[in-house]
C-alpha positions as CSV (number, residue, x, y, z in Angstrom):
1,M,0.0,0.0,0.0
2,L,2.8,2.4,0.8
3,R,4.1,2.1,-2.8
4,E,0.7,3.0,-4.2
5,L,0.5,6.0,-1.8
6,K,3.9,7.1,-3.0
7,S,2.5,7.2,-6.5
8,L,-0.4,9.3,-5.2
9,A,2.1,11.6,-3.4
10,R,4.2,12.1,-6.5
11,E,1.2,13.2,-8.7
12,T,-0.1,15.2,-5.8
13,A,3.2,17.0,-5.6
14,I,3.1,17.9,-9.3
15,Y,-0.5,19.0,-9.2
16,G,0.2,20.6,-5.9
17,L,3.1,22.7,-7.3
18,T,0.8,23.8,-10.0
19,T,-2.1,24.5,-7.6
20,V,0.1,26.2,-5.0
21,L,1.9,28.5,-7.5
22,G,-1.2,29.1,-9.5
23,R,-3.4,29.9,-6.5
24,L,-0.6,32.0,-5.0
25,L,-0.3,34.0,-8.2
26,S,-4.1,34.4,-8.3
27,F,-4.1,35.3,-4.6
28,L,-1.8,38.2,-5.3
29,L,-4.7,39.8,-7.1
30,T,-6.6,40.0,-3.8
31,P,-4.1,42.3,-2.1
32,L,-4.1,44.4,-5.3
33,F,-7.8,44.7,-5.2
34,T,-8.0,45.6,-1.5
35,H,-5.6,48.5,-2.2
36,L,-7.2,49.7,-5.5
37,L,-10.9,48.8,-5.3
38,S,-13.4,50.0,-2.8
39,R,-15.3,47.5,-0.7
40,S,-18.3,47.9,-2.9
41,E,-16.3,47.4,-6.0
42,S,-14.7,44.3,-4.4
43,G,-18.3,43.2,-3.6
44,V,-19.1,43.3,-7.4
45,V,-16.1,41.1,-8.1
46,Q,-16.9,38.6,-5.3
47,T,-20.6,38.4,-6.4
48,V,-19.9,37.8,-10.1
49,Y,-17.2,35.3,-9.5
50,S,-19.4,33.4,-7.1
51,C,-21.9,33.2,-10.0
52,I,-19.2,32.1,-12.4
53,G,-18.1,29.4,-10.0
54,F,-21.7,28.1,-9.7
55,L,-22.3,28.1,-13.5
56,T,-19.0,26.4,-14.2
57,V,-20.4,23.3,-12.7
58,V,-23.5,23.4,-14.9
59,Y,-21.4,24.0,-18.0
60,G,-19.2,21.0,-17.4
61,L,-22.2,18.5,-17.4
62,G,-20.1,16.3,-15.0
63,L,-18.3,15.0,-18.0
64,D,-14.8,15.5,-16.6
65,V,-15.4,12.9,-13.9
66,A,-17.4,10.7,-16.3
67,Y,-14.6,10.7,-18.8
68,L,-12.0,9.7,-16.2
69,R,-14.3,6.9,-14.9
70,L,-15.7,5.5,-18.2
71,G,-14.2,7.3,-21.2
72,R,-10.7,5.9,-21.1
73,G,-10.6,2.2,-21.9
74,D,-7.8,0.4,-20.2
75,G,-6.3,3.8,-19.2
76,G,-6.0,4.9,-22.9
77,A,-7.7,7.7,-24.7
78,D,-11.0,7.0,-26.5
79,A,-11.4,9.5,-29.4
80,G,-15.2,8.8,-29.7
81,A,-15.8,9.4,-26.1
82,F,-13.6,12.5,-26.0
83,T,-15.2,14.1,-29.0
84,G,-18.7,13.4,-27.8
85,A,-17.9,14.9,-24.4
86,L,-16.2,17.9,-25.9
87,G,-19.1,18.6,-28.3
88,S,-21.7,18.3,-25.5
89,V,-19.8,20.7,-23.3
90,V,-19.2,23.3,-26.0
91,G,-22.8,23.1,-27.3
92,V,-24.2,23.8,-23.8
93,A,-21.6,26.5,-23.2
94,L,-22.4,28.5,-26.3
95,T,-26.1,28.3,-25.8
96,V,-26.1,29.3,-22.1
97,S,-23.5,32.1,-22.6
98,A,-25.6,33.5,-25.5
99,L,-28.6,33.7,-23.2
100,I,-26.5,35.4,-20.4
101,W,-25.2,37.9,-22.9
102,L,-28.7,38.8,-24.1
103,F,-30.2,39.2,-20.6
104,A,-27.1,40.7,-18.9
105,A,-28.9,43.8,-17.6
106,K,-31.7,41.8,-16.0
107,I,-29.2,39.4,-14.4
108,A,-27.1,42.3,-13.1
109,A,-30.2,43.8,-11.4
110,L,-31.1,40.4,-10.0
111,V,-27.7,39.9,-8.2
112,G,-27.4,43.5,-7.1
113,I,-24.9,44.8,-9.6
114,P,-25.2,48.5,-10.6
115,P,-26.5,49.0,-14.1
116,A,-23.3,50.8,-15.2
117,L,-21.4,47.5,-14.6
118,A,-23.8,45.2,-16.4
119,I,-21.1,44.7,-19.0
120,V,-19.1,42.5,-16.6
121,I,-22.0,40.0,-16.8
122,R,-21.3,39.7,-20.6
123,Y,-17.5,39.3,-19.9
124,A,-18.4,36.6,-17.4
125,A,-20.5,34.8,-20.1
126,C,-17.5,34.7,-22.4
127,I,-15.2,33.5,-19.7
128,L,-17.6,30.7,-18.9
129,A,-17.7,29.6,-22.5
130,L,-13.9,29.6,-22.9
131,D,-13.3,27.7,-19.7
132,A,-15.9,25.1,-20.6
133,A,-14.2,24.5,-23.9
134,A,-10.9,23.9,-22.0
135,L,-12.4,21.4,-19.6
136,M,-12.1,18.2,-21.6
137,P,-8.6,18.8,-22.8
138,Y,-7.5,19.5,-19.3
139,T,-9.3,16.3,-18.2
140,E,-7.4,14.4,-20.9
141,L,-4.1,15.6,-19.6
142,R,-5.0,14.5,-16.1
143,G,-6.3,11.1,-17.2
144,S,-3.2,10.4,-19.3
145,H,-1.0,11.5,-16.3
146,R,0.6,14.3,-18.3
147,A,0.8,16.3,-15.1
148,T,3.7,18.4,-16.3
149,A,1.8,19.7,-19.4
150,Y,-1.3,20.3,-17.3
151,A,0.8,22.3,-14.8
152,G,2.6,24.3,-17.4
153,I,-0.5,25.5,-19.2
154,K,-2.3,26.3,-16.0
155,L,0.5,28.4,-14.7
156,V,0.9,30.3,-17.9
157,V,-2.8,31.2,-17.9
158,I,-2.8,32.2,-14.3
159,A,0.4,34.3,-14.6
160,M,-1.1,36.0,-17.7
161,N,-4.3,36.8,-15.7
162,L,-2.2,38.3,-12.9
163,V,-0.1,40.5,-15.2
164,L,-3.0,41.7,-17.2
165,A,-5.1,42.4,-14.1
166,W,-2.3,44.5,-12.7
167,L,-2.0,46.4,-16.0
168,F,-5.7,46.9,-16.5
169,V,-6.6,47.9,-12.9
170,R,-3.5,49.7,-11.7
171,E,-2.0,51.2,-14.8
172,I,-4.9,51.8,-17.2
173,H,-7.5,52.3,-14.4
174,L,-10.2,50.2,-15.9
175,G,-11.5,49.3,-12.4
176,V,-13.8,46.4,-12.0
177,Q,-14.0,45.9,-15.8
178,G,-10.2,45.4,-15.9
179,V,-10.5,42.4,-13.6
180,F,-12.8,40.5,-16.0
181,L,-11.0,41.7,-19.2
182,A,-7.8,40.2,-17.8
183,N,-9.5,36.9,-17.1
184,L,-11.1,36.9,-20.6
185,A,-7.7,37.3,-22.3
186,A,-6.0,34.7,-20.1
187,S,-8.8,32.1,-20.7
188,S,-8.5,32.7,-24.5
189,A,-4.8,32.0,-24.3
190,G,-5.3,28.9,-22.3
191,L,-7.7,27.4,-24.9
192,A,-5.2,28.2,-27.6
193,M,-2.5,26.3,-25.8
194,L,-4.8,23.3,-25.4
195,A,-5.6,23.2,-29.1
196,P,-3.0,20.5,-29.8
197,V,-4.6,18.2,-27.2
198,I,-8.0,18.8,-28.7
199,V,-6.8,18.1,-32.3
200,S,-4.8,15.0,-31.2
201,R,-7.9,13.4,-29.5
202,L,-10.7,14.4,-31.9
203,G,-12.3,11.6,-33.8
204,R,-15.7,10.3,-34.9
205,P,-18.2,10.9,-32.1
206,D,-19.6,7.8,-30.6
207,P,-23.3,8.5,-29.7
208,A,-23.6,5.5,-27.5
209,R,-20.5,6.4,-25.5
210,T,-21.6,9.9,-25.2
211,R,-25.0,8.9,-23.8
212,G,-23.2,6.7,-21.3
213,L,-20.9,9.5,-20.2
214,L,-23.9,11.9,-19.9
215,S,-25.9,9.3,-17.9
216,F,-23.0,9.2,-15.5
217,G,-22.1,12.9,-15.5
218,L,-25.5,14.6,-15.4
219,P,-26.4,13.3,-11.9
220,L,-23.0,14.6,-10.8
221,V,-24.1,18.0,-12.0
222,C,-26.9,17.9,-9.5
223,A,-24.5,16.9,-6.8
224,S,-21.9,19.5,-7.9
225,V,-24.4,22.3,-7.9
226,G,-25.2,21.5,-4.3
227,S,-21.5,21.5,-3.5
228,M,-21.0,24.8,-5.3
229,I,-23.9,26.4,-3.3
230,V,-22.0,25.5,-0.2
231,Q,-18.8,27.2,-1.6
232,V,-20.3,30.4,-2.9
233,A,-23.8,31.0,-1.7
234,D,-22.7,33.1,1.3
235,R,-21.3,35.9,-0.8
236,P,-24.4,36.7,-2.8
237,I,-26.5,36.3,0.3
238,M,-24.2,38.7,2.2
239,A,-24.5,41.1,-0.7
240,R,-28.3,41.0,-0.6
241,L,-28.6,41.1,3.2
242,A,-25.7,43.3,4.2
243,G,-24.7,45.2,1.0
244,L,-21.9,45.0,-1.5
245,A,-19.4,46.6,0.9
246,A,-19.9,43.8,3.4
247,A,-19.7,41.2,0.7
248,G,-16.4,42.7,-0.5
249,L,-14.9,42.7,3.0
250,Y,-16.1,39.1,3.7
251,G,-15.1,37.8,0.3
252,N,-11.6,39.1,0.4
253,C,-10.9,37.8,3.9
254,Y,-12.5,34.5,3.0
255,K,-9.8,34.1,0.4
256,L,-7.2,34.0,3.2
257,G,-8.4,30.4,3.6
258,I,-6.3,29.8,0.5
259,F,-3.7,27.8,2.4
260,M,-6.0,25.0,3.3
261,M,-7.8,25.4,0.0
262,L,-4.5,24.8,-1.7
263,L,-3.9,21.6,0.2
264,V,-7.4,20.3,-0.5
265,S,-7.4,21.3,-4.2
266,M,-4.0,19.8,-5.0
267,F,-4.9,16.6,-3.2
268,D,-8.3,16.3,-4.9
269,Q,-6.7,16.8,-8.4
270,A,-4.6,13.7,-7.9
271,W,-7.0,11.7,-5.6
272,K,-9.9,11.3,-8.0
273,P,-8.1,9.7,-10.9
274,F,-5.9,7.7,-8.5
275,V,-8.7,6.1,-6.7
276,L,-11.0,5.6,-9.7
277,E,-8.2,3.8,-11.5
278,R,-8.1,1.4,-8.6
279,A,-11.9,1.0,-8.2
280,E,-11.9,-2.7,-9.1
281,R,-8.8,-3.7,-7.2
282,E,-8.8,-5.6,-3.9
283,G,-8.0,-3.5,-0.9
284,V,-9.4,-0.2,-2.2
285,D,-11.5,0.3,0.9
286,R,-8.4,-0.1,3.2
287,L,-6.6,2.4,0.9
288,V,-9.4,5.0,1.3
289,A,-9.3,4.6,5.1
290,R,-5.6,5.1,5.3
291,V,-5.6,8.1,3.0
292,L,-8.2,9.7,5.2
293,T,-5.9,9.4,8.2
294,Y,-2.9,10.8,6.4
295,F,-4.8,13.7,4.9
296,A,-6.3,14.6,8.2
297,T,-2.9,14.6,9.8
298,I,-1.4,17.1,7.4
299,A,-4.6,19.2,7.3
300,C,-4.8,19.6,11.0
301,W,-1.2,20.9,11.1
302,A,-2.1,23.3,8.3
303,L,-5.1,24.5,10.3
304,L,-2.8,25.4,13.2
305,A,-0.5,27.3,10.9
306,V,-3.3,29.5,9.6
307,A,-4.9,30.1,12.9
308,F,-1.6,31.1,14.5
309,F,0.1,33.2,11.8
310,V,-2.4,34.6,9.3
311,D,-2.9,37.9,11.1
312,V,0.9,38.4,11.2
313,L,1.2,37.7,7.4
314,V,-1.7,40.0,6.5
315,K,-0.5,43.0,8.5
316,A,3.2,42.7,7.6
317,P,4.6,45.5,5.4
318,I,5.7,43.3,2.6
319,F,4.7,45.5,-0.4
320,G,7.0,48.4,-0.3
321,G,6.0,49.2,3.2
322,R,2.4,48.5,2.6
323,S,0.6,45.6,4.3
324,L,-0.6,42.5,2.3
325,F,-4.2,43.7,2.8
326,A,-5.3,47.3,3.2
327,P,-6.1,48.1,6.8
328,L,-9.7,48.7,5.8
329,Y,-10.0,44.9,5.4
330,W,-8.4,43.8,8.7
331,A,-11.8,43.7,10.4
332,G,-12.6,40.5,8.5
333,L,-9.6,38.5,9.8
334,P,-11.5,36.6,12.6
335,I,-13.3,34.6,10.0
336,V,-10.1,33.1,8.5
337,P,-9.5,30.2,11.0
338,I,-13.2,29.3,10.7
339,V,-13.1,29.2,6.9
340,T,-9.9,27.1,7.1
341,L,-11.7,24.6,9.4
342,G,-14.4,24.4,6.8
343,Y,-11.9,23.6,4.0
344,L,-10.5,20.9,6.2
345,F,-13.9,19.3,6.5
346,N,-14.2,19.7,2.7
347,G,-11.0,17.7,2.2
348,L,-12.3,14.9,4.5
349,Y,-15.5,14.8,2.4
350,Y,-13.5,14.4,-0.8
351,V,-11.7,11.3,0.6
352,M,-14.9,9.7,2.0
353,L,-16.7,10.4,-1.3
354,A,-14.6,7.7,-3.0
355,P,-16.9,4.7,-2.1
356,L,-19.9,6.5,-3.6
357,L,-18.0,7.3,-6.8
358,I,-16.6,3.8,-7.1
359,D,-20.1,2.2,-6.8
360,K,-21.6,4.9,-9.1
361,R,-24.1,5.9,-6.4
362,L,-24.6,9.3,-7.8
363,G,-28.0,9.9,-6.1
364,A,-26.2,9.5,-2.8
365,V,-23.6,12.0,-3.9
366,A,-26.3,14.5,-4.7
367,A,-28.1,13.9,-1.4
368,T,-24.8,14.7,0.4
369,T,-24.1,17.9,-1.4
370,W,-27.7,19.2,-1.2
371,T,-27.7,18.5,2.5
372,G,-24.7,20.8,2.8
373,A,-26.4,23.4,0.5
374,A,-29.5,23.4,2.6
375,V,-27.5,23.8,5.8
376,N,-25.5,26.6,4.3
377,V,-28.2,28.6,2.8
378,G,-30.6,28.1,5.7
379,T,-28.0,29.0,8.3
380,N,-26.7,32.0,6.4
381,L,-30.2,33.5,6.1
382,V,-30.6,33.2,9.9
383,V,-27.1,34.2,11.1
384,I,-26.0,36.9,8.7
385,P,-28.6,39.5,10.0
386,R,-27.5,38.7,13.6
387,W,-23.8,38.0,13.5
388,G,-22.7,39.1,10.1
389,M,-19.4,37.7,8.7
390,I,-18.7,35.4,11.7
391,G,-22.1,33.8,11.3
392,A,-21.5,33.3,7.6
393,A,-18.2,31.7,8.2
394,W,-19.6,29.3,10.8
395,A,-22.5,28.5,8.5
396,T,-20.1,27.3,5.7
397,C,-18.1,25.3,8.2
398,A,-21.3,23.7,9.5
399,A,-22.3,22.8,6.0
400,Y,-19.1,21.0,5.2
401,G,-19.3,19.2,8.5
402,A,-22.8,18.0,7.7
403,M,-21.6,16.7,4.3
404,V,-18.9,14.7,6.0
405,L,-21.5,13.0,8.3
406,V,-23.9,12.3,5.5
407,V,-21.3,10.9,3.0
408,W,-20.0,8.6,5.8
409,S,-23.5,7.4,6.6
410,L,-24.5,6.8,3.0
411,G,-21.2,5.3,2.0
412,R,-21.2,2.6,4.6
413,R,-24.4,1.1,3.2
414,T,-22.5,-0.6,0.5
415,R,-18.8,-0.4,1.6
416,R,-17.2,-0.3,5.0
417,P,-13.8,1.3,4.7
418,P,-12.0,0.6,8.0
419,Y,-11.7,4.2,9.0
420,E,-9.2,4.7,11.8
421,W,-11.5,6.4,14.3
422,R,-9.1,6.2,17.2
423,R,-6.3,7.9,15.3
424,L,-8.7,10.6,14.0
425,A,-9.9,11.3,17.5
426,I,-6.3,11.8,18.6
427,L,-5.8,14.2,15.8
428,A,-8.9,16.2,16.7
429,A,-8.2,16.3,20.4
430,W,-4.5,17.3,20.0
431,T,-5.3,20.0,17.4
432,A,-8.0,21.5,19.6
433,L,-5.7,21.4,22.7
434,L,-3.1,23.4,20.8
435,W,-5.4,25.8,18.9
436,L,-7.7,27.0,21.7
437,P,-4.9,28.4,24.0
438,G,-2.6,29.3,21.1
439,A,-5.1,31.8,19.7
440,R,-4.8,33.9,22.9
441,L,-1.0,33.7,23.3
442,G,1.9,35.7,21.8
443,L,3.8,34.9,18.7
444,V,6.6,33.0,20.3
445,W,4.2,30.7,22.1
446,R,2.3,30.1,18.9
447,F,5.6,28.9,17.2
448,L,6.2,26.6,20.1
449,L,2.7,25.1,20.0
450,F,2.9,24.7,16.3
451,A,6.2,22.8,16.5
452,A,4.7,20.6,19.3
453,Y,2.1,19.2,16.9
454,P,4.3,16.4,15.4
455,L,6.0,15.7,18.7
456,G,2.6,15.1,20.4
457,L,1.6,12.6,17.6
458,R,4.9,10.8,18.1
459,L,4.6,10.5,21.8
460,S,0.9,9.6,21.8
461,G,1.5,6.4,19.8
462,F,-0.4,7.8,16.8
463,L,2.2,6.6,14.3
464,H,2.4,2.9,13.5
465,P,5.9,1.2,13.5
466,E,6.0,0.8,9.8
467,E,5.1,4.5,9.3
468,L,8.0,5.5,11.6
469,V,10.4,3.4,9.6
470,E,9.1,4.9,6.3
471,L,9.3,8.5,7.7
472,K,12.9,7.9,8.7
473,R,13.8,6.7,5.3
474,M,12.0,9.6,3.6
475,L,13.8,12.1,5.9
476,S,17.1,10.6,5.1
477,G,16.4,10.9,1.3
478,R,15.9,7.2,0.7
479,F,12.7,5.4,-0.3
480,S,11.5,2.0,1.0
481,R,12.8,-1.0,-1.0
482,R,12.3,-4.6,-0.4
483,A,15.4,-6.3,1.0
484,P,16.9,-9.0,-1.3
485,P,16.1,-12.6,-0.4
486,P,18.8,-14.2,1.8
487,A,21.4,-16.2,-0.1
488,A,20.7,-20.0,-0.2
489,A,22.8,-21.9,2.3
490,G,25.7,-23.9,0.9
């Protein structure tokens, strides 16, 4: 099992490098916007991008996961399946984006965008169509384990978006429109770079294969819509109940959960193809259980890092004497550890989702995400008028926690991964024991408590003997190898 987990770790590292660098590059836009855009202007950006995130799921038709699961025979590309999936996604994208373009003014009024900025809705429609067209070639790169090519294109697109946003917003003074024009140009360049992948995989569409992919993928859309509501519903609700300025403050500080989001995103990029490829192998349930433990171990340490040090990072004068975030946005910092905890639960959900995906229980997946959506929307409607941003952050955290409970309950009806509850309880208790006092102590004590996390796991007996051996080998720069058989006597 350790050898298989090393394979997962290697791909996670490649996707992780891409995700970390890409998200960090994108994250640099957030400080830029806090210094150059007002809270209300930031609220426009947060609200529209929340809508983009929501619609991206609909545009994809669930065909990325369907293609990874069913469209690659024996791990190889299937031209008929790829072409059918690509055609389906592009057809839907063009149709829906055209409708958004035509009714942009009415949509802007619906989500609270000022009429003078209705043009950004049209920009968003074009961004959605371009990104949808890029979905299947990106999926093909993932499925064929061409992680380096995937990483290179992603990073170029993100870097281009960053540079153009800086130019359009800071130098040309295009304001909010500059944000979306930069994204539009970068998405166009990304699709152009993916053109060779598209051309190399195009073939005669296979209607039967396409119907099979859609029958698998469309129920996932229902599930993914619920998941996306959990991720983005709080910002439009905040905008409607508390105004665009409050949504801008909340949305920008919410992005400081990027550190846990990075960990979860880079893991999920590698985890889905990794576990789906092993869906029919013996021992997959045991693999899922062990991965859950390992992910939780790393994620809890990351949670402590954010809780202890994010305020220091945000207030540090690292941009020519200016803080990372403008002081006007510091009022939102208390939500960051809560948001980070929510992302941790989201990562646990991704791991525990594997049994449902393996068994193709897509209705159960939808039930899980819509439970989270209901918890999130319902709680936000109640708590935002009373407790504002803090209430919204806890609502999202509660939604992810509810999804973990539901996915575990539904998954165990057909599979029983031997989750290591004792070890997970040790993690939860030790993390809480360090976090609660550490949040009230000085910086030196926080460093000491953060460093105590792995020591406590070692002394508690959390680590198994074979894991200790493997860790020692990894730290010494050597990987585990089987010892040669003893020489025959005589």
